[in-house]
C-alpha beads as a LAMMPS data file, in Angstrom:
LAMMPS data file: protein, C-alpha beads

388 atoms
387 bonds

1 atom types
1 bond types

-500.0 500.0 xlo xhi
-500.0 500.0 ylo yhi
-500.0 500.0 zlo zhi

Masses

1 110.0

Atoms # bond

1 1 1 24.519 16.521 7.430
2 1 1 24.429 14.437 4.264
3 1 1 25.972 16.196 1.251
4 1 1 25.213 14.705 -2.154
5 1 1 25.957 17.540 -4.548
6 1 1 28.931 18.690 -6.619
7 1 1 31.831 16.422 -5.623
8 1 1 34.386 19.180 -6.208
9 1 1 32.979 20.985 -3.170
10 1 1 32.921 17.992 -0.814
11 1 1 36.303 18.596 0.819
12 1 1 35.696 22.286 1.402
13 1 1 32.213 21.646 2.756
14 1 1 33.496 19.102 5.262
15 1 1 36.201 21.503 6.444
16 1 1 33.670 24.235 7.118
17 1 1 30.843 22.198 8.665
18 1 1 32.810 19.535 10.555
19 1 1 33.441 22.067 13.325
20 1 1 29.712 22.060 14.082
21 1 1 28.401 18.608 13.228
22 1 1 29.192 15.273 11.603
23 1 1 29.241 15.433 7.811
24 1 1 28.608 12.523 5.452
25 1 1 29.088 12.585 1.705
26 1 1 27.497 10.625 -1.119
27 1 1 27.853 10.760 -4.917
28 1 1 26.004 13.540 -6.683
29 1 1 22.324 12.658 -7.017
30 1 1 22.323 14.390 -10.426
31 1 1 25.672 13.595 -12.068
32 1 1 24.427 15.088 -15.345
33 1 1 21.612 17.495 -16.127
34 1 1 19.297 14.776 -17.485
35 1 1 20.324 11.921 -15.156
36 1 1 19.273 11.336 -11.545
37 1 1 20.597 8.605 -9.264
38 1 1 19.220 8.627 -5.715
39 1 1 20.314 5.133 -4.674
40 1 1 23.814 5.991 -3.292
41 1 1 22.420 8.894 -1.281
42 1 1 19.603 6.684 0.038
43 1 1 22.146 4.062 1.169
44 1 1 24.225 6.741 2.909
45 1 1 21.119 8.128 4.612
46 1 1 20.205 4.630 5.792
47 1 1 23.658 4.220 7.345
48 1 1 23.295 7.562 9.116
49 1 1 19.896 6.536 10.482
50 1 1 21.229 3.225 11.766
51 1 1 24.184 5.052 13.353
52 1 1 21.810 7.332 15.263
53 1 1 19.637 4.405 16.321
54 1 1 22.753 2.611 17.529
55 1 1 23.336 5.457 19.974
56 1 1 19.752 5.173 21.212
57 1 1 19.410 1.376 21.413
58 1 1 22.122 -0.573 23.154
59 1 1 23.376 -3.670 21.348
60 1 1 22.433 -2.586 17.831
61 1 1 26.068 -2.134 16.776
62 1 1 27.001 -5.571 18.166
63 1 1 24.049 -7.108 16.338
64 1 1 25.199 -5.538 13.091
65 1 1 28.573 -7.272 13.395
66 1 1 26.835 -10.659 13.469
67 1 1 24.831 -10.039 10.319
68 1 1 25.729 -10.961 6.756
69 1 1 24.676 -7.509 5.567
70 1 1 24.274 -4.019 7.035
71 1 1 21.462 -3.117 9.412
72 1 1 18.789 -1.249 7.424
73 1 1 15.727 0.846 8.285
74 1 1 12.541 -1.071 7.515
75 1 1 11.419 1.315 4.760
76 1 1 14.765 1.089 2.949
77 1 1 14.816 -2.697 3.260
78 1 1 11.275 -2.926 1.868
79 1 1 12.267 -0.618 -0.983
80 1 1 15.074 -3.029 -1.910
81 1 1 12.614 -5.897 -2.117
82 1 1 10.136 -3.846 -4.144
83 1 1 12.877 -2.759 -6.558
84 1 1 13.916 -6.387 -7.025
85 1 1 10.328 -7.486 -7.673
86 1 1 9.705 -4.619 -10.103
87 1 1 12.326 -6.125 -12.401
88 1 1 10.559 -9.507 -12.299
89 1 1 6.994 -8.319 -12.842
90 1 1 5.574 -6.113 -15.604
91 1 1 8.024 -3.158 -15.812
92 1 1 5.270 -0.850 -17.055
93 1 1 3.103 -1.465 -13.976
94 1 1 5.602 -1.476 -11.122
95 1 1 5.331 -2.892 -7.599
96 1 1 4.182 -1.143 -4.417
97 1 1 4.857 -1.972 -0.782
98 1 1 2.840 -0.178 1.900
99 1 1 2.891 -0.450 5.672
100 1 1 0.739 1.260 8.285
101 1 1 2.549 0.957 11.590
102 1 1 2.028 2.186 15.126
103 1 1 4.303 5.212 14.687
104 1 1 4.948 5.585 10.953
105 1 1 3.549 4.806 7.537
106 1 1 5.493 4.376 4.330
107 1 1 4.926 3.690 0.653
108 1 1 7.775 2.081 -1.298
109 1 1 7.270 1.817 -5.035
110 1 1 9.427 0.838 -7.988
111 1 1 8.758 0.850 -11.718
112 1 1 11.270 -1.069 -13.788
113 1 1 13.900 -0.714 -11.055
114 1 1 13.315 3.038 -10.499
115 1 1 12.756 3.567 -6.786
116 1 1 10.128 5.771 -5.163
117 1 1 9.937 6.059 -1.368
118 1 1 7.842 8.216 0.948
119 1 1 7.999 7.850 4.743
120 1 1 5.454 9.586 6.971
121 1 1 6.550 9.953 10.589
122 1 1 4.713 10.353 12.879
123 1 1 1.670 8.969 11.062
124 1 1 0.379 5.784 12.605
125 1 1 -2.478 4.214 14.523
126 1 1 -0.676 3.906 17.855
127 1 1 2.451 5.693 19.046
128 1 1 2.142 8.193 16.197
129 1 1 -1.510 9.028 16.919
130 1 1 -0.843 12.611 17.978
131 1 1 0.926 13.368 14.707
132 1 1 -1.833 11.548 12.823
133 1 1 -4.557 13.714 14.355
134 1 1 -2.639 16.831 13.324
135 1 1 -3.046 15.724 9.685
136 1 1 -6.327 13.809 9.699
137 1 1 -9.653 15.087 10.994
138 1 1 -11.780 12.838 13.257
139 1 1 -14.747 13.923 11.107
140 1 1 -13.091 12.283 8.084
141 1 1 -12.550 9.105 10.106
142 1 1 -16.181 9.088 11.254
143 1 1 -17.356 8.962 7.619
144 1 1 -16.116 5.362 7.397
145 1 1 -17.959 4.059 10.469
146 1 1 -21.056 2.084 9.339
147 1 1 -22.932 2.634 12.586
148 1 1 -24.248 5.729 14.349
149 1 1 -21.383 7.477 16.129
150 1 1 -20.610 11.131 16.795
151 1 1 -17.434 12.896 15.741
152 1 1 -16.760 13.622 19.417
153 1 1 -16.876 9.894 20.249
154 1 1 -14.413 9.186 17.439
155 1 1 -12.061 11.935 18.606
156 1 1 -12.228 10.791 22.241
157 1 1 -11.415 7.202 21.280
158 1 1 -8.461 8.196 19.092
159 1 1 -6.946 10.434 21.778
160 1 1 -7.416 7.606 24.273
161 1 1 -5.582 5.354 21.822
162 1 1 -2.706 7.848 21.775
163 1 1 -2.300 7.348 25.537
164 1 1 -2.532 3.539 25.367
165 1 1 -1.312 2.635 21.867
166 1 1 -1.099 -1.112 22.551
167 1 1 -4.811 -1.485 23.272
168 1 1 -6.992 -3.358 20.801
169 1 1 -10.607 -2.541 19.833
170 1 1 -13.124 -3.979 22.303
171 1 1 -16.316 -3.415 20.304
172 1 1 -17.428 -3.446 16.676
173 1 1 -17.715 0.350 16.827
174 1 1 -14.156 0.921 18.035
175 1 1 -12.913 -1.593 15.453
176 1 1 -14.722 0.386 12.743
177 1 1 -13.171 3.618 14.054
178 1 1 -9.653 2.182 13.875
179 1 1 -10.245 0.785 10.402
180 1 1 -11.663 4.150 9.323
181 1 1 -8.460 5.755 10.579
182 1 1 -6.366 3.310 8.543
183 1 1 -8.363 4.240 5.438
184 1 1 -7.670 7.941 6.005
185 1 1 -3.967 7.281 6.695
186 1 1 -3.679 5.354 3.432
187 1 1 -5.597 8.038 1.532
188 1 1 -3.378 10.800 2.930
189 1 1 -0.173 8.858 2.210
190 1 1 -1.237 7.853 -1.318
191 1 1 -2.104 11.433 -2.263
192 1 1 1.200 12.779 -0.946
193 1 1 3.104 9.964 -2.660
194 1 1 1.533 10.757 -6.026
195 1 1 2.140 14.490 -5.591
196 1 1 5.858 13.848 -5.052
197 1 1 6.034 11.226 -7.814
198 1 1 3.562 12.161 -10.579
199 1 1 4.710 9.176 -12.663
200 1 1 3.443 6.809 -9.946
201 1 1 -0.315 6.580 -10.331
202 1 1 -1.943 3.842 -8.236
203 1 1 -1.706 1.316 -11.090
204 1 1 0.817 -1.031 -9.454
205 1 1 0.758 -4.798 -9.935
206 1 1 1.094 -6.324 -7.397
207 1 1 0.630 -4.377 -4.144
208 1 1 2.026 -5.759 -0.866
209 1 1 0.584 -4.448 2.403
210 1 1 1.786 -4.874 5.965
211 1 1 1.228 -3.587 9.488
212 1 1 -0.911 -5.064 12.247
213 1 1 -4.000 -2.979 11.426
214 1 1 -4.106 -4.449 7.914
215 1 1 -2.631 -7.905 8.464
216 1 1 -4.583 -8.690 11.644
217 1 1 -8.007 -7.352 10.700
218 1 1 -11.138 -9.296 11.595
219 1 1 -11.380 -10.874 8.144
220 1 1 -9.614 -10.767 4.756
221 1 1 -12.552 -8.750 3.389
222 1 1 -11.909 -6.030 5.969
223 1 1 -8.248 -5.876 4.921
224 1 1 -9.182 -5.730 1.247
225 1 1 -11.730 -2.955 1.746
226 1 1 -9.295 -0.843 3.778
227 1 1 -6.761 -1.060 0.954
228 1 1 -9.303 -0.368 -1.788
229 1 1 -10.884 2.537 0.087
230 1 1 -7.563 4.033 1.190
231 1 1 -5.150 3.532 -1.705
232 1 1 -7.909 3.640 -4.350
233 1 1 -5.891 1.739 -6.984
234 1 1 -6.859 1.862 -10.652
235 1 1 -6.552 -0.762 -13.354
236 1 1 -5.799 -4.446 -12.783
237 1 1 -3.821 -5.454 -9.725
238 1 1 -3.362 -8.175 -7.115
239 1 1 -3.306 -7.353 -3.410
240 1 1 -1.131 -9.338 -0.998
241 1 1 -0.940 -9.207 2.800
242 1 1 2.317 -9.577 4.711
243 1 1 0.998 -11.102 7.984
244 1 1 4.441 -11.939 9.393
245 1 1 6.283 -8.686 8.624
246 1 1 8.595 -10.357 6.090
247 1 1 8.993 -7.530 3.569
248 1 1 11.808 -5.661 5.375
249 1 1 13.576 -8.913 6.319
250 1 1 13.561 -10.187 2.735
251 1 1 14.810 -6.857 1.426
252 1 1 17.658 -6.844 3.951
253 1 1 18.760 -10.409 3.213
254 1 1 18.562 -10.094 -0.567
255 1 1 22.117 -8.747 -0.776
256 1 1 23.456 -11.929 0.848
257 1 1 21.028 -14.461 -0.658
258 1 1 19.094 -13.467 -3.769
259 1 1 17.230 -16.787 -4.019
260 1 1 15.736 -16.747 -0.528
261 1 1 13.267 -13.863 -1.118
262 1 1 11.972 -15.594 -4.267
263 1 1 11.568 -18.910 -2.449
264 1 1 9.651 -17.308 0.426
265 1 1 7.426 -15.340 -1.933
266 1 1 6.509 -18.589 -3.691
267 1 1 5.958 -20.449 -0.412
268 1 1 2.608 -18.833 0.368
269 1 1 3.932 -16.794 3.304
270 1 1 2.214 -13.767 1.761
271 1 1 -1.590 -14.003 1.693
272 1 1 -3.216 -13.341 -1.674
273 1 1 -6.329 -11.257 -0.980
274 1 1 -7.354 -11.458 -4.611
275 1 1 -7.235 -9.849 -8.022
276 1 1 -8.920 -6.457 -8.219
277 1 1 -10.065 -4.654 -11.361
278 1 1 -10.728 -0.948 -10.829
279 1 1 -11.978 0.714 -14.037
280 1 1 -12.239 4.489 -14.364
281 1 1 -15.427 5.944 -15.839
282 1 1 -17.357 9.221 -15.833
283 1 1 -20.677 7.464 -16.419
284 1 1 -23.662 8.091 -14.165
285 1 1 -24.211 5.669 -11.257
286 1 1 -26.165 2.622 -12.354
287 1 1 -24.945 2.774 -15.950
288 1 1 -23.449 -0.419 -17.402
289 1 1 -19.747 0.339 -17.988
290 1 1 -18.289 -3.178 -18.381
291 1 1 -19.329 -6.522 -19.756
292 1 1 -17.356 -9.307 -18.111
293 1 1 -16.911 -12.936 -19.140
294 1 1 -15.122 -15.307 -16.779
295 1 1 -13.905 -18.532 -18.415
296 1 1 -12.796 -21.372 -16.131
297 1 1 -10.192 -24.015 -16.908
298 1 1 -12.905 -26.619 -17.512
299 1 1 -14.451 -24.459 -20.246
300 1 1 -17.475 -23.256 -18.269
301 1 1 -18.057 -19.529 -18.214
302 1 1 -20.027 -16.808 -16.425
303 1 1 -21.169 -13.526 -17.962
304 1 1 -21.840 -10.379 -15.942
305 1 1 -22.690 -6.727 -16.467
306 1 1 -20.889 -4.241 -14.228
307 1 1 -22.609 -0.985 -13.354
308 1 1 -20.976 2.269 -12.326
309 1 1 -20.939 2.667 -8.544
310 1 1 -20.957 -1.061 -7.764
311 1 1 -18.535 -3.362 -5.959
312 1 1 -18.859 -6.795 -7.567
313 1 1 -17.233 -10.051 -6.353
314 1 1 -16.439 -12.506 -9.139
315 1 1 -17.436 -16.183 -8.701
316 1 1 -13.944 -17.645 -8.279
317 1 1 -12.559 -19.653 -5.363
318 1 1 -9.290 -19.188 -3.509
319 1 1 -6.516 -20.670 -5.633
320 1 1 -8.733 -21.165 -8.668
321 1 1 -7.475 -19.927 -12.031
322 1 1 -9.658 -18.414 -14.749
323 1 1 -9.427 -16.087 -17.708
324 1 1 -11.278 -12.794 -17.581
325 1 1 -12.482 -10.965 -20.669
326 1 1 -13.682 -7.363 -20.290
327 1 1 -15.511 -5.160 -22.769
328 1 1 -15.373 -1.463 -21.865
329 1 1 -18.397 0.700 -22.573
330 1 1 -19.134 4.456 -22.542
331 1 1 -15.505 5.549 -22.570
332 1 1 -14.505 3.414 -19.600
333 1 1 -10.759 2.896 -19.124
334 1 1 -9.910 -0.514 -17.698
335 1 1 -6.163 -0.085 -17.131
336 1 1 -3.984 2.782 -18.423
337 1 1 -0.800 0.681 -18.228
338 1 1 -1.918 -2.753 -19.301
339 1 1 -3.509 -4.175 -22.429
340 1 1 -6.621 -6.132 -21.540
341 1 1 -7.770 -6.987 -25.059
342 1 1 -7.886 -10.744 -25.497
343 1 1 -8.450 -11.344 -21.801
344 1 1 -5.997 -12.035 -18.989
345 1 1 -5.491 -14.689 -16.328
346 1 1 -6.559 -14.126 -12.740
347 1 1 -6.092 -16.290 -9.649
348 1 1 -8.635 -16.219 -6.866
349 1 1 -7.412 -15.057 -3.480
350 1 1 -8.869 -15.219 0.016
351 1 1 -11.544 -12.786 -1.197
352 1 1 -11.765 -14.336 -4.655
353 1 1 -11.572 -11.515 -7.198
354 1 1 -13.345 -8.163 -7.222
355 1 1 -14.365 -5.526 -9.756
356 1 1 -14.410 -2.144 -8.019
357 1 1 -16.510 0.150 -10.228
358 1 1 -17.199 2.737 -7.510
359 1 1 -15.248 5.415 -9.369
360 1 1 -12.075 7.391 -8.705
361 1 1 -11.733 9.387 -6.566
362 1 1 -14.049 7.458 -4.295
363 1 1 -16.773 9.637 -2.798
364 1 1 -19.229 8.957 0.028
365 1 1 -22.767 10.352 0.408
366 1 1 -23.014 13.376 2.685
367 1 1 -26.258 12.159 4.274
368 1 1 -25.294 9.915 7.263
369 1 1 -27.973 7.237 6.855
370 1 1 -27.309 6.784 3.140
371 1 1 -23.580 6.659 3.801
372 1 1 -23.853 4.018 6.517
373 1 1 -26.185 1.935 4.382
374 1 1 -23.739 2.100 1.476
375 1 1 -20.768 1.065 3.652
376 1 1 -22.696 -1.945 4.948
377 1 1 -23.760 -2.895 1.436
378 1 1 -20.155 -2.874 0.212
379 1 1 -19.048 -5.105 3.073
380 1 1 -21.963 -7.507 2.662
381 1 1 -21.336 -7.757 -1.087
382 1 1 -17.906 -9.259 -0.420
383 1 1 -18.594 -11.133 2.832
384 1 1 -21.519 -13.024 1.307
385 1 1 -19.958 -13.744 -2.072
386 1 1 -20.804 -17.159 -3.451
387 1 1 -17.946 -19.428 -4.530
388 1 1 -18.224 -21.345 -7.804

Bonds

1 1 1 2
2 1 2 3
3 1 3 4
4 1 4 5
5 1 5 6
6 1 6 7
7 1 7 8
8 1 8 9
9 1 9 10
10 1 10 11
11 1 11 12
12 1 12 13
13 1 13 14
14 1 14 15
15 1 15 16
16 1 16 17
17 1 17 18
18 1 18 19
19 1 19 20
20 1 20 21
21 1 21 22
22 1 22 23
23 1 23 24
24 1 24 25
25 1 25 26
26 1 26 27
27 1 27 28
28 1 28 29
29 1 29 30
30 1 30 31
31 1 31 32
32 1 32 33
33 1 33 34
34 1 34 35
35 1 35 36
36 1 36 37
37 1 37 38
38 1 38 39
39 1 39 40
40 1 40 41
41 1 41 42
42 1 42 43
43 1 43 44
44 1 44 45
45 1 45 46
46 1 46 47
47 1 47 48
48 1 48 49
49 1 49 50
50 1 50 51
51 1 51 52
52 1 52 53
53 1 53 54
54 1 54 55
55 1 55 56
56 1 56 57
57 1 57 58
58 1 58 59
59 1 59 60
60 1 60 61
61 1 61 62
62 1 62 63
63 1 63 64
64 1 64 65
65 1 65 66
66 1 66 67
67 1 67 68
68 1 68 69
69 1 69 70
70 1 70 71
71 1 71 72
72 1 72 73
73 1 73 74
74 1 74 75
75 1 75 76
76 1 76 77
77 1 77 78
78 1 78 79
79 1 79 80
80 1 80 81
81 1 81 82
82 1 82 83
83 1 83 84
84 1 84 85
85 1 85 86
86 1 86 87
87 1 87 88
88 1 88 89
89 1 89 90
90 1 90 91
91 1 91 92
92 1 92 93
93 1 93 94
94 1 94 95
95 1 95 96
96 1 96 97
97 1 97 98
98 1 98 99
99 1 99 100
100 1 100 101
101 1 101 102
102 1 102 103
103 1 103 104
104 1 104 105
105 1 105 106
106 1 106 107
107 1 107 108
108 1 108 109
109 1 109 110
110 1 110 111
111 1 111 112
112 1 112 113
113 1 113 114
114 1 114 115
115 1 115 116
116 1 116 117
117 1 117 118
118 1 118 119
119 1 119 120
120 1 120 121
121 1 121 122
122 1 122 123
123 1 123 124
124 1 124 125
125 1 125 126
126 1 126 127
127 1 127 128
128 1 128 129
129 1 129 130
130 1 130 131
131 1 131 132
132 1 132 133
133 1 133 134
134 1 134 135
135 1 135 136
136 1 136 137
137 1 137 138
138 1 138 139
139 1 139 140
140 1 140 141
141 1 141 142
142 1 142 143
143 1 143 144
144 1 144 145
145 1 145 146
146 1 146 147
147 1 147 148
148 1 148 149
149 1 149 150
150 1 150 151
151 1 151 152
152 1 152 153
153 1 153 154
154 1 154 155
155 1 155 156
156 1 156 157
157 1 157 158
158 1 158 159
159 1 159 160
160 1 160 161
161 1 161 162
162 1 162 163
163 1 163 164
164 1 164 165
165 1 165 166
166 1 166 167
167 1 167 168
168 1 168 169
169 1 169 170
170 1 170 171
171 1 171 172
172 1 172 173
173 1 173 174
174 1 174 175
175 1 175 176
176 1 176 177
177 1 177 178
178 1 178 179
179 1 179 180
180 1 180 181
181 1 181 182
182 1 182 183
183 1 183 184
184 1 184 185
185 1 185 186
186 1 186 187
187 1 187 188
188 1 188 189
189 1 189 190
190 1 190 191
191 1 191 192
192 1 192 193
193 1 193 194
194 1 194 195
195 1 195 196
196 1 196 197
197 1 197 198
198 1 198 199
199 1 199 200
200 1 200 201
201 1 201 202
202 1 202 203
203 1 203 204
204 1 204 205
205 1 205 206
206 1 206 207
207 1 207 208
208 1 208 209
209 1 209 210
210 1 210 211
211 1 211 212
212 1 212 213
213 1 213 214
214 1 214 215
215 1 215 216
216 1 216 217
217 1 217 218
218 1 218 219
219 1 219 220
220 1 220 221
221 1 221 222
222 1 222 223
223 1 223 224
224 1 224 225
225 1 225 226
226 1 226 227
227 1 227 228
228 1 228 229
229 1 229 230
230 1 230 231
231 1 231 232
232 1 232 233
233 1 233 234
234 1 234 235
235 1 235 236
236 1 236 237
237 1 237 238
238 1 238 239
239 1 239 240
240 1 240 241
241 1 241 242
242 1 242 243
243 1 243 244
244 1 244 245
245 1 245 246
246 1 246 247
247 1 247 248
248 1 248 249
249 1 249 250
250 1 250 251
251 1 251 252
252 1 252 253
253 1 253 254
254 1 254 255
255 1 255 256
256 1 256 257
257 1 257 258
258 1 258 259
259 1 259 260
260 1 260 261
261 1 261 262
262 1 262 263
263 1 263 264
264 1 264 265
265 1 265 266
266 1 266 267
267 1 267 268
268 1 268 269
269 1 269 270
270 1 270 271
271 1 271 272
272 1 272 273
273 1 273 274
274 1 274 275
275 1 275 276
276 1 276 277
277 1 277 278
278 1 278 279
279 1 279 280
280 1 280 281
281 1 281 282
282 1 282 283
283 1 283 284
284 1 284 285
285 1 285 286
286 1 286 287
287 1 287 288
288 1 288 289
289 1 289 290
290 1 290 291
291 1 291 292
292 1 292 293
293 1 293 294
294 1 294 295
295 1 295 296
296 1 296 297
297 1 297 298
298 1 298 299
299 1 299 300
300 1 300 301
301 1 301 302
302 1 302 303
303 1 303 304
304 1 304 305
305 1 305 306
306 1 306 307
307 1 307 308
308 1 308 309
309 1 309 310
310 1 310 311
311 1 311 312
312 1 312 313
313 1 313 314
314 1 314 315
315 1 315 316
316 1 316 317
317 1 317 318
318 1 318 319
319 1 319 320
320 1 320 321
321 1 321 322
322 1 322 323
323 1 323 324
324 1 324 325
325 1 325 326
326 1 326 327
327 1 327 328
328 1 328 329
329 1 329 330
330 1 330 331
331 1 331 332
332 1 332 333
333 1 333 334
334 1 334 335
335 1 335 336
336 1 336 337
337 1 337 338
338 1 338 339
339 1 339 340
340 1 340 341
341 1 341 342
342 1 342 343
343 1 343 344
344 1 344 345
345 1 345 346
346 1 346 347
347 1 347 348
348 1 348 349
349 1 349 350
350 1 350 351
351 1 351 352
352 1 352 353
353 1 353 354
354 1 354 355
355 1 355 356
356 1 356 357
357 1 357 358
358 1 358 359
359 1 359 360
360 1 360 361
361 1 361 362
362 1 362 363
363 1 363 364
364 1 364 365
365 1 365 366
366 1 366 367
367 1 367 368
368 1 368 369
369 1 369 370
370 1 370 371
371 1 371 372
372 1 372 373
373 1 373 374
374 1 374 375
375 1 375 376
376 1 376 377
377 1 377 378
378 1 378 379
379 1 379 380
380 1 380 381
381 1 381 382
382 1 382 383
383 1 383 384
384 1 384 385
385 1 385 386
386 1 386 387
387 1 387 388
């Protein structure tokens, strides 16, 4: 039991409950009526978790004695890194770290140093498949498959995956099924995260994503589309992939070496998928909602009109810098937490840069053929983008 309430009752509580179980105490999470501090309780909970894992995994306690800092759960370590980065980036936007693992999924967000963490276990695409299928319908997964496949085929494959979680997709269809599952996992987690933390709309900048399903997809475009379709961010953001699982490690080491995380972040170890602009509009599909002007460093520029319902790649190469000017039309909101008047700088990622004007929440056609055609069109729009 972890007690983090009125400190005057701590001694009495331990006397009563210690006869039945081990009792830990942490400072009051609400020391005053209008003040909340969850960090000490989160640290105490992390220590309890590591203590339990130490009883399950031999050698963990000995490993902890060799480390410069305490052993931490991956979600807590990632949260530390995200909190640190949120104080470096725009405090109004915040930073988000997300990981879809074999057994669990978590979202770790921070806005100006204020932490927000949600761990979903079991909810994964491998060992946690049984728990995932209790929350997510195979019919919802099948919606994201751009080829003809029955709901029964999707369900059979996912249950088979629960028996052999280390297997990898052998066909384009099974790959699409697994990526459809990742989309639904992200959608489920993002909705629950925002319900628990209403102040955390999906307007983070940047967003870091990890987990084998995202980091080891067939192409960067596939990773980008899974994140856009699942998280459904709004406003202006930059999406990064963590292909080497560095987020938890950097968060854990930050207490001993604060410079190392910054140096690794600047080293290119995280893959920049690209800048994404996701405006929100109630306009009818096909209506022009944005006028965009992309100005390159050499003075050349490109003008574009963005229509509601479209997914538009911008003509910018990986590593190229440009300034983007946007004119909103018909009540369109570009970013609720960032001023875009006067333009802003963007840097092209592996997928360049993308304007996602498909609307929020994202909806798919009910008719199967139209839906599959639309999914293929979105993928082809990004896969066949033309560099400058």
